[in-house]
Every structure is written in structure tokens, then in C-alpha cells.
LOZAKOL-246988 format. One line per field, with one value per residue: residue number from 1; residue in one letter; x, y, z of N, C-alpha, C, O in turn. Coordinates in Angstrom, 1 decimal, always signed. Each point is the difference from the previous one (the first is absolute). Layout:
// residues N
i: (NUM,...)
aa: (A,...)
n.u: (X,...)
n.v: (Y,...)
n.w: (Z,...)
ca.u: (X,...)
ca.v: (Y,...)
ca.w: (Z,...)
c.u: (X,...)
c.v: (Y,...)
c.w: (Z,...)
o.u: (X,...)
o.v: (Y,...)
o.w: (Z,...)
This chain:
// residues 127
i: (1,2,3,4,5,6,7,8,9,10,11,12,13,14,15,16,17,18,19,20,21,22,23,24,25,26,27,28,29,30,31,32,33,34,35,36,37,38,39,40,41,42,43,44,45,46,47,48,49,50,51,52,53,54,55,56,57,58,59,60,61,62,63,64,65,66,67,68,69,70,71,72,73,74,75,76,77,78,79,80,81,82,83,84,85,86,87,88,89,90,91,92,93,94,95,96,97,98,99,100,101,102,103,104,105,106,107,108,109,110,111,112,113,114,115,116,117,118,119,120,121,122,123,124,125,126,127)
aa: (C,G,A,P,G,S,V,S,G,G,N,G,S,W,D,V,S,G,G,T,T,Y,T,S,V,A,V,P,L,S,C,S,P,G,Y,D,E,V,P,S,S,A,T,V,T,C,T,S,A,G,T,W,S,A,D,P,T,N,S,A,T,G,Q,C,Q,I,Q,T,C,A,G,L,S,N,P,A,A,G,S,W,S,C,P,S,G,T,D,V,G,D,T,C,T,L,S,C,N,T,G,Y,S,P,N,G,A,T,S,T,T,C,Q,A,G,P,A,W,D,G,N,E,G,D,G,C,D,I,D)
n.u: (+104.2,-1.6,+1.0,-2.0,-0.2,+2.0,-1.6,-0.1,+2.0,-0.2,-0.2,+1.2,-1.8,+1.6,-1.6,+1.1,-1.4,+0.9,+1.3,+1.2,-2.1,+1.1,-0.5,+1.9,-1.4,-1.1,+2.2,-1.9,-0.1,+1.3,-1.4,+2.1,-0.9,-1.6,-0.8,+1.5,-1.9,+2.1,-1.5,-1.3,-0.9,+1.1,+0.9,-0.4,+1.4,-1.2,+2.2,-0.4,+0.5,-2.2,-0.6,+1.1,-2.2,-0.1,+1.6,-0.5,+2.0,-0.8,+1.5,+1.7,+1.2,+1.5,-1.6,+1.1,-1.6,+1.8,-1.5,-1.1,+0.6,-2.2,+0.6,+1.6,-2.1,+1.3,+0.5,-2.1,-0.7,+0.1,+1.0,-0.3,+0.3,+1.0,+0.5,-1.8,-1.1,-0.2,+2.0,-0.5,-1.6,-0.3,+1.7,-2.2,+1.5,-1.5,+0.5,+0.1,-1.3,+1.8,-0.2,+1.5,-2.1,+1.6,-0.7,+0.8,-0.9,+1.5,-1.5,+1.6,-1.5,+2.0,-2.0,+0.0,+1.0,+1.3,+0.8,-0.8,+1.7,+0.4,+2.2,-1.4,-1.4,+0.1,+1.8,+0.1,+0.3,-1.4,+2.1)
n.v: (+88.3,-1.5,-1.7,+0.7,-2.1,-0.1,-0.5,+1.9,-0.8,-0.9,-1.8,-1.4,+0.5,-1.0,+1.4,-1.8,+0.7,+2.1,-0.7,-1.6,-0.3,-0.6,-2.1,-0.3,-1.0,+2.0,+0.3,-1.0,+2.2,-1.7,+1.6,-0.1,-1.9,+1.6,-1.0,+1.7,-0.2,-0.7,+1.4,+1.8,-1.9,-0.5,+1.1,-2.2,+1.0,-1.8,+0.5,+1.7,+1.7,+0.1,+2.0,-0.1,+0.2,-1.7,+1.4,-2.0,-0.1,+0.9,+0.8,+0.3,-1.9,-0.7,+1.0,-1.4,+1.6,-0.1,-1.6,+1.8,-0.9,+0.1,+2.1,-0.7,-0.4,+1.8,-1.8,+0.2,-2.1,+0.8,-2.0,+0.9,-2.2,+1.5,-1.3,-1.4,+1.3,+0.9,-1.0,-0.4,-0.2,+2.0,-0.2,+0.3,+1.4,-1.2,+2.2,-1.1,+1.7,+1.3,-2.0,-0.8,-0.3,-1.7,+1.2,-1.7,-0.4,-1.7,-1.4,+1.0,-1.3,+0.8,+0.7,-2.2,+1.2,+0.4,-1.5,+1.8,-1.0,+2.2,-0.3,+1.2,-1.7,-0.2,-0.9,+2.2,-1.7,+1.6,+0.5)
n.w: (+56.5,-0.3,+1.1,+0.8,+0.8,+0.9,+1.4,-1.2,+0.6,-2.1,+1.2,-1.3,-1.1,-1.4,-0.2,+0.5,+1.6,+0.0,+1.7,-1.2,-0.7,-1.9,-0.3,+0.9,+1.5,+0.0,+0.3,+0.6,+0.7,+0.6,+0.8,+0.9,+0.9,-0.3,-1.9,-0.1,-1.3,-0.5,-1.1,+0.5,+0.9,+1.8,-1.7,-0.3,-1.5,-0.4,+0.3,-1.5,+1.4,+0.6,-0.5,+2.0,+0.3,+1.6,+0.7,-0.9,-1.0,-1.9,+1.5,-1.4,+0.0,+1.6,+1.3,+1.2,-0.3,+1.4,+0.6,-0.6,+2.0,+0.0,-0.4,+1.5,+0.2,+0.1,+1.2,+0.7,+0.4,-2.1,+0.2,-2.1,+0.6,-1.3,+1.7,+0.0,+1.4,-2.0,+0.2,-2.1,+1.6,-1.0,+1.6,+0.3,+0.8,+1.2,-0.5,+2.0,-0.4,+0.5,+0.9,-1.5,-0.4,-0.5,-1.8,+1.3,-2.0,+0.2,-1.0,-1.3,-1.0,-0.7,-0.6,-0.6,-1.6,+1.8,+1.4,+1.0,+1.2,+0.0,-0.4,-1.2,+0.0,+2.3,-1.0,+0.4,+1.3,+0.5,+0.7)
ca.u: (+0.7,+0.3,-0.5,+0.5,+0.9,-0.5,-0.4,+1.0,-0.3,-0.7,-1.4,-1.0,+0.4,-0.7,-1.0,+0.2,-1.1,-0.5,+1.1,+1.2,+0.4,-0.3,-1.4,-0.5,-0.6,+0.9,+0.1,-0.2,+0.7,-0.9,+0.7,-0.4,-0.8,+0.8,+0.8,-0.7,+0.8,+0.5,-1.2,-1.2,-0.2,+1.3,+0.0,+1.1,-0.6,+0.9,+0.0,+0.3,+1.5,+0.2,+0.4,-1.1,+0.0,+0.8,+0.7,-0.9,+0.8,+0.4,-1.0,-0.8,-1.1,-1.1,+0.5,-0.9,+0.4,-0.7,-1.0,+0.2,-1.2,+0.0,+0.6,-1.0,-0.3,+0.3,-1.1,+0.3,+0.9,+0.9,+0.5,+0.3,+1.3,+0.1,+1.4,+0.4,-0.8,-1.4,-0.2,-0.7,+0.8,+0.5,-0.8,+0.1,-0.4,-0.5,+0.5,-0.8,+0.6,+0.0,-1.3,-1.0,+0.1,-0.8,-1.3,-0.1,+1.2,+1.2,+0.8,-0.8,+0.9,-0.4,-0.4,-0.2,-1.2,+0.5,-0.9,+0.4,-0.8,-1.2,+0.3,+0.5,-0.5,-0.7,+0.9,+0.5,-1.0,+0.6,+0.0)
ca.v: (+0.8,-0.8,+0.5,+1.3,+0.2,+0.4,+1.4,+0.7,+0.0,-1.1,+0.2,+0.0,-0.8,+0.3,-1.0,-0.4,-0.9,+0.2,-0.4,+0.8,+0.1,+1.3,+0.2,+0.0,+1.3,+0.5,-0.8,+0.9,-0.3,-0.5,+0.1,-0.7,+0.8,+1.0,+0.8,+0.7,+0.2,+1.3,+0.8,-0.8,-0.5,-0.2,-1.1,-0.2,-0.7,-0.6,+0.7,-0.9,-0.4,-1.1,+0.6,+0.8,+1.4,+0.6,-1.0,-0.4,-0.1,+1.4,+0.6,+1.0,-0.7,-0.4,-0.6,-0.1,+0.7,-0.3,+1.0,+0.8,+0.5,+1.4,+0.2,-0.1,+1.2,-0.2,+0.3,+1.2,-0.3,-1.1,+0.1,-1.2,-0.1,-0.9,+0.1,-0.5,+0.7,-0.3,-0.8,-1.3,-0.9,+0.7,+0.1,+1.2,-0.2,+1.2,+0.3,+1.0,+0.9,-0.4,+0.2,-0.5,-1.4,-0.2,-0.4,-0.9,-0.5,+0.9,-0.1,-0.2,-0.4,+0.4,-1.1,+0.2,+0.8,-0.2,+0.4,-0.5,-1.2,+0.3,-0.1,+1.3,+0.2,+1.3,+1.0,-0.1,+0.4,+0.4,-1.2)
ca.w: (+0.9,+1.2,+1.3,+0.2,+1.0,+1.3,+0.3,+0.8,+1.4,+0.4,+0.5,-1.1,-1.2,-1.2,-0.3,-1.3,-0.4,-1.3,-0.9,+0.0,-1.4,-0.6,-0.1,+1.3,+0.5,+1.0,+1.2,+1.2,+1.2,+1.1,+1.3,+1.2,+1.0,+0.8,-0.9,-1.1,-1.3,-0.3,+0.0,-0.1,-1.4,-0.7,-0.9,-1.1,-1.2,-0.8,-1.3,-1.2,+0.1,+1.0,+1.2,+0.7,-0.3,+1.0,+0.8,+1.1,+1.3,+0.3,+0.9,-0.8,-0.8,+0.9,+1.2,+1.0,+1.2,+1.2,+0.4,+1.3,+0.7,+0.4,+1.3,+1.1,+0.8,+1.4,+1.0,+0.9,+1.1,-0.5,-1.4,-0.7,-0.5,-1.2,-0.2,-1.4,-1.0,-0.1,-1.2,+0.3,+0.9,+1.1,+1.2,+0.8,+1.4,+0.7,+1.4,+0.7,+0.9,+1.4,+0.6,-0.9,-0.4,-1.3,+0.1,-1.2,-0.6,+0.0,-1.2,-1.2,-1.1,-1.3,-0.8,-1.4,-0.4,+1.4,+1.1,+1.3,+0.3,+0.9,+1.5,+0.5,+1.3,+0.2,+0.6,+1.4,+1.1,+1.2,+1.0)
c.u: (+0.6,-0.5,+0.6,+1.0,-0.7,-0.4,+1.1,-0.5,-0.8,-1.4,-1.0,+0.5,-0.8,-1.0,+0.0,-1.1,-0.5,+1.1,+1.2,+0.5,-0.4,-1.5,-0.6,-0.5,+1.1,+0.0,+0.0,+0.9,-1.0,+0.8,-0.6,-0.9,+0.9,+0.9,-0.7,+0.9,+0.4,+0.8,-1.2,-0.2,+1.2,-0.2,+1.3,-0.7,+1.1,+0.0,+0.3,+1.5,+0.3,+0.5,-1.1,+0.1,+0.7,+0.6,-0.9,+0.7,+0.4,-1.1,-0.8,-1.1,-1.2,+0.7,-1.2,+0.4,-0.9,-1.0,+0.3,-1.3,+0.1,+0.5,-1.2,-0.2,+0.3,-1.2,+0.4,+1.1,+1.0,+0.6,+0.3,+1.5,+0.1,+1.5,+0.5,-0.7,-1.5,-0.3,-0.7,+0.9,+0.6,-1.0,+0.3,-0.5,-0.4,+0.6,-0.9,+0.8,-0.1,-1.4,-1.1,+0.3,-0.8,-1.4,-0.2,+1.4,+1.2,+0.8,-1.0,+1.0,-0.7,-0.2,-0.1,-1.3,+0.3,-1.0,+0.6,-0.9,-1.1,+0.2,+0.6,-0.5,-0.7,+0.8,+0.4,-1.0,+0.8,-0.1,-1.0)
c.v: (-0.7,+0.7,+1.4,+0.3,+0.5,+1.5,+0.6,+0.0,-1.2,+0.4,+0.2,-0.8,+0.6,-1.1,-0.4,-1.0,+0.3,-0.4,+0.9,+0.1,+1.4,+0.3,+0.2,+1.5,+0.5,-0.8,+0.9,-0.4,-0.4,+0.0,-0.9,+0.8,+0.9,+0.8,+0.6,+0.1,+1.4,-0.1,-1.0,-0.5,-0.2,-1.3,+0.0,-0.8,-0.6,+0.6,-1.0,-0.4,-1.1,+0.5,+0.7,+1.4,+0.9,-1.1,-0.3,+0.0,+1.4,+0.6,+1.1,-0.5,-0.3,-0.7,+0.0,+0.6,-0.3,+1.1,+0.6,+0.4,+1.4,+0.1,-0.1,+1.3,-0.3,+0.4,+1.2,-0.2,-1.1,+0.2,-1.4,+0.0,-1.1,-0.1,-0.6,+0.6,-0.4,-0.7,-1.3,-0.9,+0.7,+0.2,+1.3,-0.3,+1.3,+0.1,+1.1,+0.9,-0.5,+0.3,-0.4,-1.4,-0.2,-0.5,-0.9,-0.4,+1.0,-0.1,-0.3,-0.2,+0.4,-1.3,+0.4,+0.8,+1.4,+0.4,-0.5,-1.1,+0.2,-0.1,+1.3,+0.3,+1.4,+1.0,-0.3,+0.6,+0.3,-1.2,+0.3)
c.w: (+1.3,+1.2,+0.2,+1.1,+1.3,+0.0,+0.8,+1.5,+0.5,+0.3,-1.1,-1.2,-1.2,-0.4,-1.5,-0.5,-1.4,-1.1,+0.0,-1.5,-0.6,-0.1,+1.5,+0.4,+0.9,+1.3,+1.2,+1.2,+1.1,+1.3,+1.1,+0.9,+0.8,-0.8,-1.1,-1.2,-0.1,-1.3,-0.1,-1.4,-0.8,-0.9,-0.9,-1.1,-0.7,-1.4,-1.2,+0.0,+1.0,+1.3,+0.7,-0.3,+0.9,+0.8,+1.3,+1.4,+0.5,+0.8,-0.7,-0.8,+0.9,+1.2,+1.0,+1.3,+1.2,+0.2,+1.4,+0.6,+0.4,+1.5,+1.1,+0.7,+1.5,+0.9,+0.8,+1.0,-0.4,-1.4,-0.6,-0.5,-1.1,-0.3,-1.4,-1.1,+0.0,-1.3,+0.4,+0.8,+1.2,+1.1,+0.7,+1.4,+0.6,+1.4,+0.5,+0.9,+1.5,+0.7,-0.9,-0.4,-1.3,+0.2,-1.3,-0.4,+0.1,-1.2,-1.2,-1.2,-1.3,-0.8,-1.5,-0.2,-0.4,+1.1,+1.3,+0.4,+0.9,+1.4,+0.5,+1.5,+0.1,+0.7,+1.4,+0.9,+1.2,+1.0,+1.1)
o.u: (+0.9,-0.6,+1.1,+0.5,-1.2,+0.6,+0.5,-1.1,-0.3,-0.5,-1.0,+1.1,-1.0,+0.4,-0.5,+0.3,-0.6,-0.2,-0.1,+1.2,-0.6,-0.3,-1.2,+0.5,+0.9,-1.1,+0.9,+0.4,-1.0,+1.0,-1.2,+0.0,+1.1,+0.8,-1.1,+1.2,-0.8,+1.1,+0.1,+0.3,+0.0,-0.5,+0.7,-0.9,+1.1,-1.0,+0.3,+0.3,+1.1,+0.5,-1.0,+1.0,+0.4,-0.5,-0.1,-0.7,+0.5,-1.2,-1.1,-1.0,-1.2,+1.0,-1.0,+1.0,-1.2,+0.3,+0.7,-0.8,+1.1,-0.1,-1.2,+1.0,-0.4,-0.7,+1.2,+0.8,+0.3,-0.3,+0.2,+0.4,-0.4,+0.3,+1.0,+0.2,-0.5,-1.1,-0.1,+1.2,+0.4,-1.2,+1.2,-0.9,+0.5,+0.0,-0.4,+1.0,-0.9,-0.4,-1.2,+1.1,-1.0,-0.2,-0.4,+1.0,-0.3,+1.1,-1.1,+1.1,-1.2,+0.8,+0.0,-1.0,-0.5,-0.8,+0.6,-1.2,-0.7,-0.9,+0.9,+0.5,-0.4,-0.5,+0.1,-0.5,+1.0,-1.0,-0.1)
o.v: (+0.4,+1.1,+0.3,+1.1,+0.3,+0.8,-0.6,+0.4,+0.0,+1.0,+0.7,-0.5,+0.7,-1.1,+0.7,-0.8,-0.9,+0.2,+1.1,+0.2,+0.8,+1.2,+0.2,+1.0,-0.7,-0.5,+0.9,-1.2,+0.7,-0.7,-0.3,+1.3,-0.4,+0.8,-0.6,+0.1,+0.9,-0.7,-1.2,+0.7,+0.1,-1.0,+1.0,-0.8,+0.6,+0.0,-1.2,-0.9,-0.5,-0.8,+0.3,+0.5,+1.2,-1.1,+0.8,+0.1,+0.1,-0.1,+0.3,+0.6,+0.2,-0.7,+0.6,-0.5,-0.1,+1.2,-0.6,+0.6,+0.6,-1.0,+0.3,+0.7,-1.0,+1.0,+0.4,+0.9,-0.8,+1.1,-1.0,+1.1,-1.1,+0.6,+0.4,-0.3,-0.6,+0.1,-0.3,-0.3,-0.6,+0.1,+0.4,-0.8,+1.1,-1.0,+0.9,-0.5,-0.8,+1.1,+0.2,-0.4,+0.7,-0.8,+0.4,+0.0,+1.2,+0.5,-0.5,+0.5,-0.2,-0.8,+1.2,-0.3,+0.4,+0.9,-1.1,+0.0,-1.0,+0.1,-0.1,+1.0,+0.6,+0.9,-1.1,+1.1,-0.6,-0.7,-0.9)
o.w: (+0.6,+0.0,-0.3,+0.1,+0.1,-0.6,+0.9,+0.3,+1.2,-0.4,+0.2,+0.1,+0.2,+0.0,-0.8,-0.9,-0.6,-1.2,+0.5,-0.2,+0.7,+0.1,+0.1,-0.6,+0.4,+0.3,+0.2,+0.1,+0.2,+0.1,+0.0,-0.1,+0.5,+0.5,-0.4,+0.1,+0.1,+0.0,-0.2,-1.0,-1.2,+0.5,-0.2,+0.3,-0.2,-0.7,+0.3,-0.7,+0.1,+0.8,-0.7,-0.3,-0.3,+0.0,+0.9,+1.0,+1.1,-0.4,+0.4,-0.3,-0.4,-0.1,-0.2,+0.7,-0.2,-0.1,+0.8,-0.7,+0.1,+0.7,-0.3,+0.2,+0.5,-0.2,+0.0,+0.2,+0.9,-0.6,+0.8,-0.4,+0.2,-1.0,-0.5,-1.1,+0.9,-0.6,+1.1,-0.5,+0.9,-0.3,+0.2,+0.2,-0.3,+0.8,-0.7,+0.6,+0.3,-0.2,+0.3,+0.0,-0.3,+0.9,-1.1,+0.7,-0.1,+0.0,+0.1,+0.0,-0.2,+0.0,-0.3,+0.7,-1.1,-0.3,+0.1,-0.4,+0.4,+0.8,+0.8,+0.5,-1.1,+0.8,+0.4,-0.2,+0.3,+0.1,+0.9)
């Protein structure tokens, strides 16, 4: 069958360590850190006709989607702003209401997992 080609959207590859011939086992999708397989456990298999069982470059066959962190809870006297979103690599910033100051960090970044980097601080304290 030859190499299965690029994963739709990039950020991953088809693991051909088991081979690319008709006797090969199913070739699983392997995603980069911070990305999830969609659908999960996506595979393609080399058929007796010498073609892949599904088009490995088609997003319906399998793709790697970026992970998204859960939304942040706003503190009583402030709010989180995430202008780029809450995907892996995105950063959110904390703003406090007038008369209040941040207690700790004022920004946090979504990491692979997905999980926030732990720099959410302790909200906003009265001045």
C-alpha cells in the first residue's frame, strides 16, 4: 500500500511500524501532544487490492483535533478573559473590578492533557 499519507489537518501521523503490506495489521493514528484522535482508535488497513481500507488523508477516516480546557470560574470580584479561546496553548487573563487587586497570578495557559497550568491565582482581594 505504501505510506498512508498525511493525517488530515496535520498534528499527527499514521503509525506504520507494523508495516504497509497486505499482511500488515491495522495502522493506528498517533496524535501530537495536545491533540486527540477523532474518531478515537482510528485505523486503516492495507487491503488485498493494495489500497488502504479508507483514505488516510480524509478527515472522516481520522484526524487529530486540538484539546480544549474547561472554562475558568470567575472570582467574585473579577473575570477571566480568553480572547483566543481555551484550546491548548491559549492564555487567559484575570481582570479585577475597581477597588480590587489580583491575589496571585493574573494569567493561565491551557496545557496538553488538557489542563490549566495551575497559575489561576486566588481571585481578587479588596484593596
